[in-house]
C-alpha positions in Angstrom: -11.0 55.2 -24.3 -9.1 55.2 -20.9 -12.3 54.6 -18.9 -13.9 52.0 -21.1 -13.4 48.2 -20.7 -11.9 46.3 -23.6 -15.2 44.9 -25.1 -16.7 48.4 -25.3 -13.8 50.4 -26.7 -14.8 50.0 -30.3 -18.4 50.9 -29.4 -17.3 54.1 -27.5 -14.9 55.2 -30.3 -17.3 54.4 -33.2 -20.3 56.1 -31.5 -18.3 59.3 -31.5 -17.1 59.0 -35.1 -20.6 58.1 -36.3 -21.7 61.7 -35.7 -19.5 62.9 -38.6 -22.0 62.0 -41.4 -24.7 64.1 -39.8 -22.3 67.0 -39.4 -21.4 67.0 -43.1 -25.0 66.8 -44.1 -25.8 69.7 -41.8 -22.9 71.7 -43.2 -24.3 71.2 -46.7 -27.7 72.4 -45.5 -26.2 75.5 -43.8 -24.2 76.3 -46.9 -27.2 75.9 -49.1 -29.3 78.3 -46.9 -26.6 80.9 -46.2 -24.8 81.0 -49.6 -22.2 83.3 -47.9 -18.8 82.0 -46.8 -18.5 84.6 -44.0 -21.8 83.8 -42.4 -21.1 80.0 -42.8 -17.7 80.6 -41.1 -19.4 82.3 -38.1 -22.0 79.6 -37.8 -19.4 76.8 -37.7 -16.7 78.5 -35.6 -18.5 80.6 -32.9 -20.0 77.5 -31.1 -16.5 76.2 -30.6 -15.9 78.9 -28.0 -17.7 76.6 -25.5 -14.7 74.2 -25.6 -12.5 76.9 -24.0 -14.3 76.2 -20.7 -15.7 72.7 -21.1 -12.3 71.0 -20.6 -12.5 72.1 -16.9 -15.4 69.7 -16.3 -13.8 66.7 -18.0 -12.0 64.4 -15.4 -8.5 63.2 -16.0 -8.1 59.4 -16.8 -7.5 57.5 -13.5 -5.5 54.9 -15.4 -3.1 57.6 -16.7 -2.8 59.1 -13.3 -1.9 55.7 -11.8 0.6 55.2 -14.6 2.1 58.6 -13.6 2.1 57.4 -9.9 -0.3 60.2 -9.0 -2.4 57.9 -6.9 -4.1 60.5 -4.7 -5.4 62.4 -7.7 -6.7 59.2 -9.2 -8.3 58.3 -5.9 -10.4 61.5 -6.0 -11.7 60.7 -9.5 -12.4 57.1 -8.7 -14.4 58.1 -5.6 -16.5 60.4 -7.8 -17.1 57.6 -10.3 -18.2 55.3 -7.5 -20.5 58.0 -6.1 -22.2 58.5 -9.5 -22.6 54.8 -9.9 -24.0 54.5 -6.4 -21.3 52.1 -5.3 -19.7 52.1 -1.8 -15.9 51.8 -1.7 -13.3 52.4 1.0 -11.6 55.8 1.2 -8.3 54.4 0.0 -9.7 52.1 -2.7 -6.8 52.3 -5.2 -4.0 51.8 -2.6 -5.9 48.9 -1.1 -6.4 47.4 -4.5 -2.8 47.8 -5.6 -1.6 46.4 -2.3 -3.8 43.3 -2.7 -2.3 42.7 -6.2 1.3 43.3 -5.1 1.6 46.4 -7.2 4.3 48.6 -5.8 3.9 52.4 -5.4 7.2 53.4 -6.8 8.0 56.9 -5.8 11.0 57.1 -8.1 8.7 57.0 -11.1 6.9 60.2 -10.1 9.4 62.5 -11.7 9.9 60.6 -15.0 8.8 62.7 -17.9 7.8 60.7 -21.0 8.4 62.4 -24.3 8.5 61.7 -28.0 12.0 60.5 -27.6 10.7 57.4 -25.7 8.5 56.5 -28.7 11.5 56.5 -31.1 13.8 54.8 -28.6 11.9 51.4 -28.3 11.8 49.3 -31.5 8.3 47.7 -31.1 6.7 50.9 -29.9 8.4 52.8 -32.8 7.2 50.3 -35.4 3.6 50.5 -34.2 3.8 54.3 -34.0 5.2 54.7 -37.5 2.6 52.3 -39.0 -0.3 53.9 -37.3 1.0 57.4 -38.3 1.3 56.3 -41.9 -2.2 54.7 -41.8 -3.5 58.0 -40.4 -1.8 59.9 -43.2 -3.3 57.6 -45.9 -6.7 57.7 -44.4 -6.8 61.5 -44.2 -5.5 61.9 -47.7 -8.0 59.5 -49.3 -10.9 60.6 -47.1 -10.4 64.3 -47.9 -9.6 63.5 -51.5 -12.9 61.7 -52.0 -14.8 64.3 -49.9 -13.6 67.3 -51.9 -13.6 65.3 -55.1 -17.3 64.6 -54.8 -18.0 68.0 -56.3 -16.1 67.2 -59.5 -18.5 64.5 -60.7 -20.8 66.7 -62.8 -23.7 66.6 -60.4 -25.1 69.3 -58.1 -22.4 70.3 -55.6 -24.7 70.3 -52.6 -26.2 67.0 -53.5 -22.8 65.4 -54.2 -21.4 66.5 -50.8 -24.5 65.4 -49.0 -24.3 61.9 -50.5 -20.6 61.8 -49.7 -21.3 62.6 -46.1 -24.3 60.3 -45.6 -22.5 57.2 -47.0 -20.1 57.5 -44.1 -22.8 56.4 -41.6 -23.2 52.8 -43.0 -19.4 52.7 -43.4 -18.9 53.5 -39.8 -21.6 51.0 -38.7 -20.1 48.3 -40.9 -16.6 49.0 -39.5 -18.0 48.9 -36.0 -19.6 45.5 -36.5 -16.5 44.2 -38.2 -14.2 45.4 -35.4 -16.4 43.6 -32.8 -16.4 40.4 -34.8 -13.1 40.1 -36.7 -10.8 42.6 -35.0 -9.3 46.0 -35.9 -6.5 44.9 -38.2 -8.7 42.8 -40.5 -11.3 45.6 -40.8 -8.6 48.2 -41.5 -7.2 46.0 -44.2 -10.5 45.2 -45.9 -11.8 48.8 -45.7 -8.7 50.4 -47.1 -8.3 47.9 -49.9 -11.9 48.2 -50.9 -11.6 52.0 -50.9 -8.5 51.7 -53.1 -10.2 49.3 -55.6 -13.3 51.5 -55.8 -11.1 54.6 -56.5 -9.2 52.9 -59.3 -12.4 51.6 -60.8 -14.0 55.1 -60.7 -10.9 56.4 -62.4 -10.9 54.0 -65.3 -14.7 54.2 -66.0 -15.4 56.6 -69.0 -16.4 60.1 -67.9 -19.8 59.8 -69.7 -21.0 57.3 -67.1 -21.5 60.0 -64.4 -23.6 58.0 -61.9 -21.4 54.9 -62.2 -18.5 57.1 -61.2 -20.5 58.6 -58.4 -21.5 55.2 -57.1 -18.0 53.8 -57.3 -16.5 56.9 -55.6 -19.0 56.7 -52.8 -18.3 53.0 -52.3 -14.7 54.2 -51.7 -15.9 56.9 -49.4 -18.1 54.3 -47.5 -15.0 52.1 -47.0 -12.4 54.8 -46.1 -14.9 56.4 -43.7 -15.1 53.2 -41.7 -11.3 52.8 -41.8 -10.7 56.4 -40.7 -13.0 56.0 -37.8 -11.4 52.6 -36.9 -7.9 54.0 -36.8 -8.9 56.4 -33.9 -9.7 53.3 -31.8 -6.9 51.1 -33.2 -4.2 53.8 -32.8 -5.1 54.6 -29.2 -5.0 50.9 -28.3 -1.6 50.2 -29.7 0.4 52.9 -27.8 1.0 52.6 -24.0 -0.8 55.0 -21.7 2.3 57.0 -20.7 3.0 57.8 -24.4 -0.5 57.8 -25.9 -1.1 61.5 -25.8 2.3 62.4 -27.5 2.0 59.6 -30.1 -1.6 60.3 -31.1 -1.1 64.0 -31.2 1.9 63.5 -33.6 0.0 61.0 -35.7 -3.0 63.3 -36.1 -0.6 66.2 -36.9 1.0 64.2 -39.7 -2.4 63.0 -40.8 -3.4 66.6 -41.3 -0.6 66.9 -43.8 -2.6 64.3 -45.8 -5.6 66.6 -45.7 -3.4 69.4 -47.2 -2.0 67.1 -49.8 -5.4 65.8 -51.0 -6.5 69.0 -52.9 -3.1 69.1 -54.7 -3.7 65.5 -55.8 -7.2 66.4 -57.1 -5.6 69.4 -59.0 -3.6 66.9 -61.0 -7.0 66.0 -62.6 -7.2 69.4 -64.3 -3.7 68.8 -65.8 -3.6 65.1 -66.7 -7.2 64.0 -66.7 -9.9 62.9 -64.2 -8.5 59.4 -63.7 -5.1 60.2 -62.3 -6.1 61.6 -58.9 -8.5 58.6 -58.3 -5.8 56.1 -59.3 -3.3 57.8 -57.0 -5.7 57.7 -54.1 -6.6 54.1 -54.9 -3.0 52.9 -54.9 -2.2 54.8 -51.8 -5.2 53.3 -50.0 -4.4 49.7 -51.0 -0.7 50.1 -49.9 -1.8 51.6 -46.6 -4.2 48.8 -46.0 -1.6 46.2 -46.5 0.7 47.9 -43.9 -1.9 47.0 -41.2 -0.9 43.4 -41.5 2.3 44.3 -39.6 0.4 45.5 -36.6 -0.7 43.4 -33.7 -4.4 42.8 -33.0 -5.9 44.7 -30.0 -9.5 43.3 -29.9 -10.5 42.5 -26.3 -6.9 43.1 -25.2 -6.0 45.2 -22.1 -4.3 48.5 -23.1 -0.5 48.6 -22.5 0.1 51.2 -19.8 3.9 51.3 -19.2 6.7 51.5 -21.7 7.7 47.9 -20.9 4.2 46.6 -21.6 4.0 48.7 -24.8 7.3 47.3 -26.0 6.2 43.7 -25.3 2.7 44.1 -26.7 2.2 42.2 -29.9 5.9 41.3 -30.4 5.0 37.7 -31.2 2.5 38.8 -33.9 3.1 37.2 -37.3 2.4 38.8 -40.7 -1.2 38.1 -41.9 -2.2 36.7 -38.5 -5.8 37.4 -37.5 -7.7 37.0 -34.2 -8.9 33.6 -35.0 -5.3 32.4 -35.5 -3.8 34.3 -32.6 -1.9 32.1 -30.1 -3.2 31.8 -26.6 -1.7 33.9 -23.9 0.7 32.3 -21.6 -0.1 34.7 -18.7 -1.2 38.1 -17.7 0.6 40.9 -15.9 -0.9 41.5 -12.5 -2.1 45.0 -12.5 -5.3 47.0 -12.3 -5.8 46.9 -16.1 -6.1 43.1 -16.0 -9.5 43.6 -14.3 -10.9 46.1 -16.7 -12.6 43.5 -18.8 -14.9 42.5 -15.9 -18.1 44.3 -15.1 -16.8 45.5 -11.8 -13.5 46.2 -10.1 -13.6 44.6 -6.6 -11.5 44.7 -3.5 -12.8 42.1 -1.0 -16.5 42.9 -0.9 -16.3 46.3 -2.5 -17.3 47.1 -6.1 -16.8 50.1 -8.3 
């Protein structure tokens, strides 16, 4: 997300998340062919060893390095980007660019260590972080609940899980289209509320209507899959660069708690009836969707980089305010990020 211009961030994020449905379907096929948990565990875990070395070849974000005042390191990566793109830029491109925009190279910021304390310290950043984290928790709980619950609807387990996985693809594509047209917050709201309504309806339908329940549950899976993919993009856009890693790591950690809670919610169905878990998931999803109305819209916005920008970002956002009612900006901060929405970054006659 750091290296992508504002108009392409949703495309970048959703392209990655759109691979999940195929992975779930592949998992079902492997499970069907192997029929052995140990063999399946080896097949799905051994390939991950490659990630122990692949990180070495992934470059650091130049924007993050600039925010940390590590200009020389950022310059090296920018020069590599220019070389790959077959662009000619001066040896000191970043310093020249920053000087032309009046951006000071503040040495005293070099030793500042940004921690989780900074997230809690600032009210607006704290609000956005807590809402994103709660949204992550809800999405993980409902997503895993519907994924695992797909095997409880009196149809073949392999078929049920395959259907549950494949419906994610149109859900991701619909969320992708909606994020580009109506913004992140509106799509998060609609997706989570639709998922909640579908879960509740699946819960109150009599158990004898098997395929009606399957269809309703998978409509919910369709919707929550789009929301779950969207929150990866939305969450990363709301938190300033200097705190993004800590904030998103914490949000995903707490979200994983939802993945652990979901099976226990499903277990309630064996004690109190099939409807209860679906109704709980539905209410939770609707409530989580409504919480998105308190977050600012990030569509086509430059990402906040510093704590000051993160604290100011979206402070004037009103409840239930969507992109087409958003007030016009009074001005922009002069910094490198202000030019990320153009096709090129230029200094005099140079382009990157």
